[in-house]
C-alpha positions, 0 to 999 in steps of 0.5 A, spaced: 500 500 500 502 506 497 501 511 504 503 517 500 498 516 494 495 523 493 499 526 498 505 529 495 506 536 496 509 541 491 511 548 494 515 554 490 521 557 493 520 564 492 519 568 498 527 568 500 525 570 507 527 567 514 521 563 515 522 559 508 529 557 510 526 555 517 521 551 513 526 547 509 530 546 515 525 543 519 520 540 515 524 538 508 522 531 509 514 533 508 515 536 501 516 532 495 517 537 489 520 544 489 520 549 484 526 554 485 523 561 483 530 563 480 529 564 473 525 569 468 524 569 461 524 575 456 521 577 450 527 574 446 527 568 449 533 569 453 533 566 460 536 570 466 537 569 473 532 573 478 530 571 485 532 566 490 539 564 489 541 557 487 549 558 486 554 554 489 555 556 496 548 559 497 543 558 503 538 554 498 544 549 496 544 547 503 537 544 503 538 542 496 544 537 499 540 536 505 534 533 502 535 529 496 528 526 496 525 532 493 524 533 486 528 540 485 525 543 479 528 550 475 522 555 475 522 559 469 517 565 469 514 570 465 512 574 471 505 574 468 507 579 462 502 577 456 507 580 451 512 575 453 508 569 453 505 571 445 512 572 443 514 565 445 508 562 443 509 565 436 516 564 436 517 572 434 524 573 431 526 566 434 524 567 441 521 560 442 527 557 439 532 561 443 527 559 449 528 552 448 536 552 447 536 556 454 532 551 458 537 546 456 543 551 458 540 552 465 539 545 466 546 543 464 549 549 468 545 546 474 546 539 473 543 537 480 536 539 478 531 534 476 527 538 471 524 544 469 518 548 472 514 552 466 510 558 469 508 562 463 502 566 465 497 571 461 496 567 455 491 569 450 484 567 448 482 560 445 484 562 438 491 561 440 490 554 444 493 550 438 499 554 438 500 555 445 499 547 446 504 546 440 509 551 445 508 546 451 509 540 446 516 543 444 518 544 451 517 537 453 520 534 447 526 538 448 527 537 455 526 529 454 531 529 448 536 532 452 535 527 458 529 523 458 530 523 466 529 530 467 521 532 469 517 537 466 512 541 471 507 546 468 503 551 472 496 552 469 491 556 470 484 554 473 479 552 468 472 549 469 471 547 462 474 549 455 474 556 454 472 556 462 477 561 465 475 566 470 481 570 468 481 570 460 487 564 460 483 560 455 489 559 451 489 553 456 486 546 454 487 541 459 486 535 455 491 537 450 496 539 455 496 532 458 501 529 454 506 534 455 508 534 462 510 529 468 506 533 473 501 539 472 500 544 478 494 548 477 494 555 480 487 555 483 489 561 487 487 568 486 480 568 485 480 573 490 486 578 489 488 585 491 483 588 486 477 584 487 471 584 492 474 580 499 473 573 499 476 566 500 482 566 495 480 559 493 473 558 494 470 552 494 465 553 488 471 554 484 476 549 486 470 544 485 469 546 478 476 546 476 478 539 479 471 536 477 473 538 470 480 536 470 480 529 472 476 528 466 481 530 461 487 529 465 491 524 468 489 525 475 496 522 478 499 528 474 495 533 478 497 538 484 491 541 487 493 549 488 492 552 494 495 559 497 499 560 503 497 567 503 491 571 504 488 578 503 486 584 508 481 589 504 480 596 507 473 597 506 472 604 510 473 608 504 475 608 496 482 606 494 483 612 491 481 616 497 486 612 501 492 613 496 492 605 494 491 602 487 487 596 490 484 596 497 487 589 498 494 588 501 497 581 501 498 577 508 502 571 510 499 567 516 503 570 521 501 577 519 494 575 519 495 573 526 498 580 528 491 583 526 488 578 530 492 579 536 492 587 536 499 588 534 497 592 527 492 598 526 490 603 520 493 609 523 500 607 522 500 601 527 500 607 532 495 611 536 489 614 535 486 608 533 486 603 539 490 596 538 484 591 539 484 583 538 479 581 534 476 574 533 476 570 527 470 566 524 470 560 520 467 560 513 464 552 513 462 553 506 469 555 503 473 552 509 477 558 510 478 563 516 476 570 516 475 576 520 473 583 521 478 588 524 475 594 527 468 593 525 463 594 531 457 591 528 455 587 521 449 584 518 448 580 512 442 582 507 437 577 511 439 579 517 434 585 516 429 586 522 424 587 516 424 587 509 418 589 504 416 585 498 419 584 492 425 584 496 426 576 498 432 572 500 437 568 496 443 564 498 450 564 493 456 560 496 454 561 503 452 568 502 445 570 504 443 576 501 436 580 499 434 582 492 428 584 488 427 581 481 421 585 479 418 591 481 411 591 484 406 597 484 406 600 491 399 604 492 396 608 498 389 611 498 389 615 504 381 615 507 377 610 503 370 613 502 368 607 496 371 601 494 368 596 489 370 590 485 370 589 478 364 584 478 360 588 483 357 592 477 349 595 477 348 593 469 352 591 463 351 591 456 354 588 450 359 582 451 362 582 458 365 576 462 364 576 469 369 573 474 371 573 481 373 580 482 373 583 475 370 583 468 373 582 461 370 586 456 368 584 449 365 586 443 361 593 445 362 591 452 360 596 458 359 595 465 356 601 469 357 602 477 353 607 481 356 609 488 354 614 493 358 619 497 356 621 504 359 628 504 361 633 499 368 634 498 374 633 494 376 626 492 381 622 488 378 616 484 383 610 482 381 605 477 384 598 477 386 595 470 389 589 467 392 588 460 392 581 459 396 581 452 400 586 448 393 587 443 388 587 449 391 594 451 386 599 452 379 601 455 375 607 457 372 609 464 368 615 465 366 618 471 359 622 471 359 622 463 367 625 463 371 619 459 378 618 460 382 613 455 387 608 458 392 605 453 399 602 453 403 601 447 410 600 450 412 593 450 417 593 456 411 596 461 412 592 467 405 591 469 403 587 463 398 581 465 398 584 472 393 588 475 395 596 476 392 602 479 391 608 475 388 615 477 381 616 473 380 623 477 385 627 482 382 632 486 375 632 483 369 635 487 364 630 488 357 632 491 353 628 496 349 623 493 350 618 487 355 618 482 356 613 476 362 610 473 362 606 466 368 602 464 367 600 456 371 597 451 376 600 446 380 593 445 377 587 446 380 583 452 382 588 457 380 587 464 376 592 469 378 590 476 374 596 480 375 603 483 376 606 489 374 613 491 379 616 497 382 622 500 389 621 497 391 616 491 399 615 490 402 610 486 409 608 484 413 602 482 417 599 488 423 594 489 422 594 496 426 596 502 430 593 508 431 595 515 437 593 519 439 594 527 446 596 528 449 595 535 456 598 536 459 596 543 466 597 546 471 592 545 477 591 550 484 593 547 490 589 548 491 593 555 484 591 558 481 597 557 474 598 554 475 602 547 471 605 541 473 609 535 477 615 536 474 619 530 467 616 529 464 611 525 463 609 518 457 605 514 460 601 508 455 597 504 457 591 500 452 591 494 452 587 488 450 591 482 450 589 474 450 591 467 444 594 465 439 589 461 434 591 456 427 593 459 424 586 460 418 584 456 417 577 458 421 572 462 419 565 460 423 559 464 417 554 462 416 552 470 409 554 469 408 549 463 406 550 456 402 556 456 397 555 450 394 562 452 400 566 450 404 561 446 403 558 439 406 552 435 407 555 428 410 549 425 413 542 428 412 540 435 413 543 442 412 540 449 415 542 456 418 537 460 418 538 468 422 535 473 418 529 475 416 528 483 418 535 484 415 538 491 416 545 488 410 549 485 415 551 479 419 545 478 425 546 473 423 545 466 425 545 459 421 546 452 423 541 447 421 540 440 422 542 433 419 547 428 417 554 430 414 556 437 412 563 438 408 568 442 401 569 440 402 576 437 404 578 430 406 585 432 413 585 434 418 589 430 424 592 434 426 587 439 431 584 443 430 576 444 435 571 448 435 564 449 439 559 453 439 553 448 441 545 450 443 541 444 441 533 446 445 527 443 444 527 436 442 534 434 444 536 427 442 543 423 440 550 426 437 552 432 436 559 435 431 565 436 427 568 430 423 574 428 419 574 422 424 572 417 430 573 421 433 567 424 439 568 429 442 561 430 447 556 432 449 552 426 451 545 429 454 542 423 458 548 421 460 550 429 458 557 427 453 562 430 449 565 424 444 570 422 439 569 416 434 573 413 430 568 409 435 563 406 440 569 405 446 568 410 447 575 413 453 574 418 457 568 421 461 567 427 466 561 428 465 558 435 464 551 438 459 547 442 457 540 443 451 536 445 449 534 452 449 526 453 442 523 455 444 522 462 446 529 463 440 532 459 436 534 465 440 535 471 447 537 468 446 540 461 451 544 457 447 551 456 449 556 450 446 563 450 444 566 443 441 573 442 439 578 437 437 585 438 434 588 432 433 596 431 430 598 424 435 595 419 440 593 424 441 587 427 446 585 433 448 578 434 451 576 441 452 569 445 455 566 451 453 568 458 457 574 458 452 577 452 458 578 448 457 582 441 459 577 435 457 581 429 452 586 426 448 585 420 444 590 415 437 587 414 430 589 412 425 592 417 421 586 418 416 585 423 411 579 425 412 573 430 418 572 435 420 566 438 424 559 438 426 555 431 430 549 430 431 544 425 431 538 429 429 537 436 432 541 441 431 543 448 431 550 451 431 552 459 429 560 458 427 565 453 427 572 454 424 578 450 427 585 452 426 592 448 431 594 443 432 601 445 430 601 453 434 599 458 433 597 466 439 599 470 441 595 476 445 599 480 442 605 484 440 605 491 438 609 497 440 609 504 438 612 510 444 612 515 444 610 522 445 618 524 439 619 520 442 622 514 441 619 507 445 618 501 444 615 494 449 611 491 450 608 484 447 612 479 451 612 473 451 618 468 449 617 461 449 620 454 445 619 448 439 617 452 433 619 455 431 618 462 424 615 465 423 618 472 417 614 474 420 607 472 427 608 472 429 606 465 433 609 460 432 609 452 437 610 447 437 616 442 442 613 437 443 606 435 449 604 439 451 599 444 449 601 452 456 601 454 458 607 449 453 611 453 457 611 460 464 612 462 464 608 468 465 601 468 460 596 472 464 590 476 461 583 476 463 583 483 461 586 490 462 593 490 463 597 496 459 604 498 461 608 504 458 613 508 461 620 511 464 619 518 458 619 523 460 623 529 453 622 533 454 615 533 457 612 539 458 605 542 452 603 547 446 605 543 442 601 537 441 605 530 437 603 524 439 603 517 435 603 511 437 600 504 432 602 499 434 599 492 431 604 486 433 598 481 432 591 481 437 585 481 441 589 486 444 584 491 444 587 499 450 583 501 453 585 507 453 592 512 459 594 516 459 599 521 466 600 523 472 605 525 472 611 521 480 611 521 479 604 518 476 597 518 477 591 513 475 584 511 481 579 512 481 572 509 487 568 510 489 561 510 491 556 516 493 549 518 485 547 518 484 549 511 490 547 508 489 540 511 482 539 509 484 541 501 490 536 501 485 531 503 480 533 498 486 532 493 487 525 495 481 522 497 476 526 493 479 527 486 485 522 487 490 527 485 498 527 485 497 531 491 497 539 493 501 545 491 502 551 495 504 558 493 509 559 497 513 556 502 515 561 507 508 564 508 504 558 511 502 557 518 508 553 520 503 548 524 501 545 517 507 541 516 506 537 523 499 535 520 502 532 513 506 526 512 513 525 511 515 524 504 521 519 506 
């Protein structure tokens, strides 16, 4: 039995500090492989010595001689410089040829080495994958030609699939590189970094995605699971530019993190006035990593709100509990109500009407009359409750004592389609005591009347709800045993997740309500909805499946944004995608292209790759591809991927008609979404009432070439450009931090209230931090428990070669006592 199977440990000798050499001295017997970070390569392919010295007589030579069981590799790095990577890959001016010769030279010079460790980072996209693989093949062959016993380790970015790099390193294809290495260290650290939102450096979701994938395309016994020995301390009391920093994060060894927790450091230069306070660390049981909040006096997650209003609702992602609203609801108030009647409580009717519980639907010449009595003469507001069930059932007349008002709606993106809404019939109207009459009559057949309200003060607005938090700052005990608080005051920092705007929503269909034949029609072929069997959910996961054309029962679509998430079942062939009248935007599976057709004429194409999903994974773990087109007049933009990447534009005829899904053969779809071609919903802005009673608005972005709708908080482009061209400010896909001014009236010992009121939907209320205005932070670091846990996952879950750690000298030294001896 091989007791070390899956338990080998690789490290890099990079720090060149006392603790690195201490670890080598005391625990070299726990290490199986070391990359000596002593060489750099330039764009000419020349290798020069830089970093830890390995010359004769160097400190490192002592340990090279002491530990002959360790595989000693010469690490060659490009310092993450893209231009160097590209020059080597493309053999620019013979750079790769020189590089290969140089590898042999340094192995000859340092003949004690067991091989080469290649750390080339910041390659390019998937289009360079073949050339990149060829470079690694050449490296491997040159080393083996020189000496078959020499080993090649390659350092690879974390990939969760082909084209699945979070950092854009899509040149890397694990399956293709597998043959050109003896070992591969996957650098699965750096998801969180100095410029990112705070979080685990190697979160569970990323690690699981990487190694679940890697073991299917690489030889597991070649692979080291990469883990950090370091952490980061992110200062969150202000913006980086105000703090004189490029990024908010500062790298921390384990022992630097421990100093924060023991109160040895603070944010005023490790000197007064900020007190020196020991802080407790927490354990992230999802990501198996410790963290702390130095100089934070109270904090809340989104779902810790003492009260929140619908449509705010709770959600959980990677262990984080947040609040979010996915759609606005109409918020109404009526003051004192004098009369309220439902739509089915009428006095008389004429023409065609259909009476339901609470409302009436008006048909041909349909009219309903209501009489009501006002007890006292006065000034009143009168509101009516309507519903437009579809885009062609969108107008109605309502009169008060013979004075008629026409209500209609033509905006496809209007948020109250298919739901009831209140609207003003008369505002501030003088009514005499006695009987009055309201009549609702048809304009467009199918519109619905739900009733009316006579009241003192009617108001309405679309609302995303709000959330109220109670914050209770209390004094801490400092290192001298004294009870202390902030010297300057408090700041409130809000951790929020905003998103880039999307087209103003017309329809979102995930088929979880089944096949809605009232709204959809099959124009050709056959279509049905599959739903998860035996699900206890009221809306189980579902997929539309079929072939032909499947469309909304509305033939008036013109300018439109339409998006679909497509799944190709085994055996699929032909084209599948979305259509608008004669326009067909599709994946052509046979040619592996995204294409746009007008009738039979090909209007544009983009080469890519996609694959089918095996029957066993079709429902539970399908491979999903996103395709979309935005038509504005005679121009169509075609996008794909989950990041909505623009692929090409084309000029077409200004057509209108039905819209929906189209496929040559049986395909599956888990989502289809309609949006407006010109109008966008921002997901960025929120109001805050601070603990000291002040208020602020955060996040709204100034835009050009756009008009603003104050009621619905949407904007419409005035010229045919991409939305991103209307703003100079970027929107992170990560958590953002927003900061109050210093609050001197907030003191320890009292309880305070903070209220967050999103003005937009799709904003995650993640966490609130009430901290010392002189500085407070989020600290994530790596300790023995975390590293041992993931070492065991490498061995027993994925069957890998072992774990690799960046880098020696930053770690919790207790780690080595819990790792097996390699000799």
